[in-house]
C-alpha positions as a Markdown table, in Angstrom:
| # | Residue | x | y | z |
|---|---|---|---|---|
| 1 | Unk | -15.9 | 20.1 | 9.1 |
| 2 | Unk | -16.0 | 23.5 | 7.6 |
| 3 | Unk | -13.4 | 23.3 | 4.9 |
| 4 | Unk | -10.8 | 21.1 | 3.2 |
| 5 | Unk | -8.2 | 22.8 | 5.4 |
| 6 | Unk | -9.3 | 20.5 | 8.2 |
| 7 | Unk | -7.6 | 17.6 | 6.3 |
| 8 | Unk | -4.2 | 19.3 | 6.6 |
| 9 | Unk | -3.5 | 18.8 | 2.9 |
| 10 | Unk | -0.6 | 20.0 | 0.8 |
| 11 | Unk | -0.9 | 23.8 | 0.2 |
| 12 | Unk | -0.9 | 23.2 | -3.6 |
| 13 | Unk | -3.9 | 20.8 | -3.3 |
| 14 | Unk | -5.8 | 23.2 | -1.0 |
| 15 | Unk | -5.1 | 26.0 | -3.5 |
| 16 | Unk | -6.3 | 23.9 | -6.5 |
| 17 | Unk | -9.5 | 22.9 | -4.6 |
| 18 | Unk | -10.2 | 26.6 | -3.9 |
| 19 | Unk | -9.6 | 27.5 | -7.5 |
| 20 | Unk | -12.0 | 24.7 | -8.5 |
| 21 | Unk | -14.5 | 26.3 | -6.1 |
| 22 | Unk | -14.5 | 23.3 | -3.7 |
| 23 | Unk | -14.7 | 25.1 | -0.4 |
| 24 | Unk | -16.5 | 22.6 | 1.8 |
| 25 | Unk | -16.3 | 18.8 | 1.6 |
| 26 | Unk | -19.5 | 16.9 | 0.8 |
| 27 | Unk | -20.6 | 14.3 | 3.3 |
| 28 | Unk | -18.9 | 11.5 | 1.4 |
| 29 | Unk | -15.7 | 13.4 | 1.1 |
| 30 | Unk | -15.8 | 14.2 | 4.8 |
| 31 | Unk | -16.0 | 10.5 | 5.6 |
| 32 | Unk | -13.6 | 9.1 | 2.9 |
| 33 | Unk | -10.7 | 11.5 | 2.8 |
| 34 | Unk | -9.4 | 11.0 | 6.3 |
| 35 | Unk | -9.7 | 7.2 | 5.9 |
| 36 | Unk | -7.9 | 7.2 | 2.6 |
| 37 | Unk | -5.2 | 9.6 | 3.8 |
| 38 | Unk | -4.7 | 7.0 | 6.6 |
| 39 | Unk | -4.3 | 4.3 | 3.8 |
| 40 | Unk | -7.3 | 2.3 | 5.0 |
| 41 | Unk | -9.3 | 0.1 | 2.7 |
| 42 | Unk | -12.7 | 1.7 | 1.9 |
| 43 | Unk | -15.9 | 0.7 | 0.2 |
| 44 | Unk | -18.1 | 3.6 | -0.7 |
| 45 | Unk | -21.6 | 3.7 | -2.0 |
| 46 | Unk | -23.0 | 7.1 | -2.8 |
| 47 | Unk | -25.2 | 8.9 | -5.3 |
| 48 | Unk | -24.0 | 10.2 | -8.6 |
| 49 | Unk | -22.8 | 13.8 | -8.1 |
| 50 | Unk | -22.0 | 13.3 | -4.4 |
| 51 | Unk | -18.3 | 14.0 | -4.9 |
| 52 | Unk | -16.8 | 10.5 | -5.0 |
| 53 | Unk | -14.1 | 11.3 | -7.5 |
| 54 | Unk | -12.8 | 14.2 | -5.3 |
| 55 | Unk | -13.1 | 11.9 | -2.3 |
| 56 | Unk | -10.6 | 9.4 | -3.8 |
| 57 | Unk | -8.7 | 11.9 | -6.0 |
| 58 | Unk | -7.7 | 14.3 | -3.2 |
| 59 | Unk | -5.9 | 11.5 | -1.1 |
| 60 | Unk | -4.3 | 10.0 | -4.2 |
| 61 | Unk | -2.9 | 13.4 | -5.1 |
| 62 | Unk | -1.9 | 14.1 | -1.6 |
| 63 | Unk | -0.1 | 10.7 | -1.1 |
| 64 | Unk | 1.6 | 10.8 | -4.5 |
| 65 | Unk | 5.3 | 11.4 | -4.4 |
| 66 | Unk | 6.2 | 13.8 | -7.2 |
| 67 | Unk | 9.8 | 12.6 | -7.5 |
| 68 | Unk | 8.7 | 9.0 | -8.3 |
| 69 | Unk | 8.4 | 8.5 | -12.1 |
| 70 | Unk | 6.4 | 5.2 | -12.0 |
| 71 | Unk | 2.6 | 5.0 | -11.4 |
| 72 | Unk | 1.6 | 4.9 | -7.7 |
| 73 | Unk | -2.1 | 4.4 | -8.1 |
| 74 | Unk | -4.4 | 2.6 | -10.5 |
| 75 | Unk | -8.0 | 3.6 | -11.0 |
| 76 | Unk | -10.2 | 1.1 | -12.8 |
| 77 | Unk | -13.3 | 2.5 | -14.6 |
| 78 | Unk | -15.9 | 0.8 | -16.8 |
| 79 | Unk | -15.8 | 3.2 | -19.8 |
| 80 | Unk | -13.4 | 5.4 | -21.7 |
| 81 | Unk | -15.7 | 8.4 | -21.1 |
| 82 | Unk | -15.3 | 7.9 | -17.4 |
| 83 | Unk | -11.6 | 7.4 | -17.8 |
| 84 | Unk | -11.2 | 10.8 | -19.4 |
| 85 | Unk | -13.5 | 12.5 | -16.9 |
| 86 | Unk | -11.7 | 11.0 | -13.9 |
| 87 | Unk | -8.3 | 11.9 | -15.5 |
| 88 | Unk | -9.3 | 15.5 | -16.0 |
| 89 | Unk | -10.8 | 15.8 | -12.4 |
| 90 | Unk | -7.7 | 14.4 | -10.8 |
| 91 | Unk | -5.4 | 16.5 | -12.9 |
| 92 | Unk | -7.2 | 19.6 | -11.8 |
| 93 | Unk | -6.9 | 18.6 | -8.2 |
| 94 | Unk | -3.2 | 17.8 | -8.5 |
| 95 | Unk | -2.1 | 20.3 | -11.1 |
| 96 | Unk | -0.3 | 22.7 | -8.7 |
| 97 | Unk | 1.6 | 19.7 | -7.2 |
| 98 | Unk | 2.3 | 18.7 | -10.9 |
| 99 | Unk | 0.7 | 15.3 | -10.6 |
| 100 | Unk | 0.7 | 13.5 | -14.0 |
| 101 | Unk | -2.3 | 11.3 | -14.8 |
| 102 | Unk | -2.4 | 9.0 | -17.7 |
| 103 | Unk | -5.6 | 7.5 | -19.1 |
| 104 | Unk | -5.6 | 4.2 | -21.0 |
| 105 | Unk | -8.6 | 2.8 | -22.8 |
| 106 | Unk | -9.6 | 1.0 | -26.0 |
| 107 | Unk | -10.2 | 2.7 | -29.4 |
| 108 | Unk | -7.2 | 4.9 | -28.8 |
| 109 | Unk | -3.6 | 4.3 | -29.9 |
| 110 | Unk | -1.9 | 1.7 | -27.8 |
| 111 | Unk | 1.5 | 3.1 | -29.0 |
| 112 | Unk | 0.6 | 6.6 | -27.9 |
| 113 | Unk | -0.5 | 5.3 | -24.5 |
| 114 | Unk | 2.7 | 3.2 | -24.3 |
| 115 | Unk | 4.7 | 6.4 | -24.9 |
| 116 | Unk | 2.8 | 8.3 | -22.2 |
| 117 | Unk | 3.3 | 5.4 | -19.7 |
| 118 | Unk | 7.1 | 5.6 | -20.4 |
| 119 | Unk | 7.1 | 9.2 | -19.2 |
| 120 | Unk | 6.5 | 10.3 | -15.6 |
| 121 | Unk | 3.1 | 9.2 | -14.6 |
| 122 | Unk | 1.9 | 9.3 | -10.9 |
| 123 | Unk | -1.6 | 7.9 | -11.4 |
| 124 | Unk | -3.1 | 5.7 | -14.2 |
| 125 | Unk | -6.8 | 5.6 | -14.9 |
| 126 | Unk | -8.1 | 3.1 | -17.4 |
| 127 | Unk | -10.6 | 0.6 | -18.6 |
| 128 | Unk | -10.1 | -3.1 | -17.8 |
| 129 | Unk | -9.4 | -4.4 | -21.3 |
| 130 | Unk | -6.8 | -1.8 | -22.1 |
| 131 | Unk | -5.1 | -2.0 | -18.7 |
| 132 | Unk | -4.8 | -5.8 | -19.1 |
| 133 | Unk | -3.3 | -5.3 | -22.5 |
| 134 | Unk | -0.7 | -2.9 | -21.0 |
| 135 | Unk | 0.0 | -5.3 | -18.2 |
| 136 | Unk | 0.4 | -8.3 | -20.5 |
| 137 | Unk | 2.7 | -6.3 | -22.8 |
| 138 | Unk | 4.8 | -5.0 | -19.9 |
| 139 | Unk | 4.1 | -1.4 | -20.8 |
| 140 | Unk | 2.5 | -0.6 | -17.4 |
| 141 | Unk | 5.0 | -0.8 | -14.6 |
| 142 | Unk | 3.2 | -1.7 | -11.3 |
| 143 | Unk | 6.0 | -2.2 | -8.8 |
| 144 | Unk | 5.3 | 1.2 | -7.2 |
| 145 | Unk | 1.5 | 1.0 | -7.2 |
| 146 | Unk | 0.2 | 1.4 | -3.6 |
| 147 | Unk | -3.4 | 2.3 | -4.2 |
| 148 | Unk | -6.2 | 0.7 | -6.3 |
| 149 | Unk | -9.5 | 2.3 | -6.9 |
| 150 | Unk | -12.4 | 0.6 | -8.5 |
| 151 | Unk | -14.6 | 3.4 | -9.7 |
| 152 | Unk | -18.2 | 2.3 | -10.4 |
| 153 | Unk | -17.2 | -1.2 | -9.3 |
| 154 | Unk | -20.9 | -2.3 | -9.4 |
| 155 | Unk | -21.1 | -1.3 | -13.0 |
| 156 | Unk | -17.9 | -3.3 | -13.9 |
| 157 | Unk | -19.3 | -6.3 | -12.0 |
| 158 | Unk | -22.7 | -6.0 | -13.6 |
| 159 | Unk | -21.0 | -5.9 | -17.0 |
| 160 | Unk | -19.4 | -9.3 | -16.2 |
| 161 | Unk | -15.8 | -8.0 | -15.6 |
| 162 | Unk | -15.2 | -9.8 | -12.3 |
| 163 | Unk | -12.5 | -12.1 | -13.9 |
| 164 | Unk | -10.7 | -9.1 | -15.5 |
| 165 | Unk | -10.9 | -7.1 | -12.2 |
| 166 | Unk | -9.3 | -10.1 | -10.4 |
| 167 | Unk | -6.6 | -10.4 | -13.0 |
| 168 | Unk | -5.7 | -6.7 | -12.7 |
| 169 | Unk | -5.6 | -7.1 | -8.9 |
| 170 | Unk | -3.4 | -10.2 | -9.1 |
């Protein structure tokens, strides 16, 4: 594959990738993006810096329906730092398609996050504890979520979060 054009992506996403200087997919992106666009379940193991966030971010942005106001994908991450990084990366990929990404994590105002979740939000990225809090309080609507990403799943499981991961999935 020579470029992201091979994936037949939305023109806005292709343009955003070009502006981010992503011209050629990495090996992990080359394998993951077509499967994710086909809505297949995927487990990916790859080195840090190999482009995994783009590998799942591009399909999530491509498949997101802009007209839908409720979250369509949920991305679980082990830390708030990673939540902010993933939010920024995906917002950059989907910015020309006007994809809205909301990050939820602890040590940040629950009420502010609640307010953000009431507005249009296509994708939600967050830490397990805060996501569970929003689910329990009913402030995160999940009836339109079609995609779930466990980013750094090994880290979450090593930290003993298997029960919380299962609870979010349920």
